[in-house]
C-alpha angles and dihedrals in degrees: 000000000000089000093052096047097070090050091051091049092050091048093050091047092050090047093054091045090053089050092059111100129183123200126194124237093265095046133085129190122219108206122208116194112194088339097310130106110260107216123285124349114279127236179043102137135018127334141144129261111191108213136236095018091048129055125187129206117196118221124189117219095195123117111271122211106204121189114219109213118235112286126207105234132179110207126218091265091053099257116145113222139161117229130182129185145179125236124203116201142146138201113255099171114039095189094053091046089058105036102032098053133024097226113006094190093055092041092051091049093051092046090051092052095049093045091050092053093044097051099040092046089065097056133072124247094254091055091046091056099039106030102050094134092057093046092048090054093046093050091046092052094050094044093048090051092054096045096044093088087057092057092250126133117206105204105173138014119187128184105225107186139001112204110204127192115259094248091051091051090053091048091051090048091052090048092051091048091050090050091052091049090050091052091048091052092048091051091049091048091050089050092050091048093051091045092050090049091053092046090052091051091048092050091052091051092048090048090058093042112039091182089066089059091052091049090051089049092053091046091054090052091051091050091050092048091052091062123077095245126158092202126045122192116205113206111223118208116247093237091061091050091049090055091050092048092051091050092051091050091050092053092050093051092050 
């Protein structure tokens, strides 16, 4: 008996040491005693788990960044694209995350993929490319609603990349180039209109003040003389030409 007693003491000591568990600040332990939940989740810190009647499942409460693999999606206007995304979520209720779903990480990933295909399949390509913020919010709201019974909070969903077919990329490039050309023509037309308006106003002022026309004529001559030109063209006012034409006609008639 005396020989057995030290062995029993060592066994009991090792048993109690193995029952000691330590959880970090971001971890919680869900304890099952004989298959039933034992109170609230344990942790952080040190506590005992008495095997084999107790079983502990560790749950991390840190934010998880889950990559959603590229999904083949046909948009509302029948364009085939590949879209991938990233989902940020965390566990808020450790007990629900363990007892309500078998593997909450796998279930959240599958729910994210199906939600992504469902939402993006109802929008056109232009909205998919230009309204990402709205689509991110819509996907996040739907995904959070489905994962709430699992004790999971989906905080952010971001579309990462939209992979377009080559022919669609060329079509979008041509469309963008045509749009830039249209804007350039509109800007040139607005410039011509403003310039013509100013010229009309200047012509009216010069018509009322002939001396202003002469001053402009002299200014033009000074600008031409300042340049190193081999040929200089002198503009002649129309009224002088009309006098010369009338004199020539009078000589012919006589």
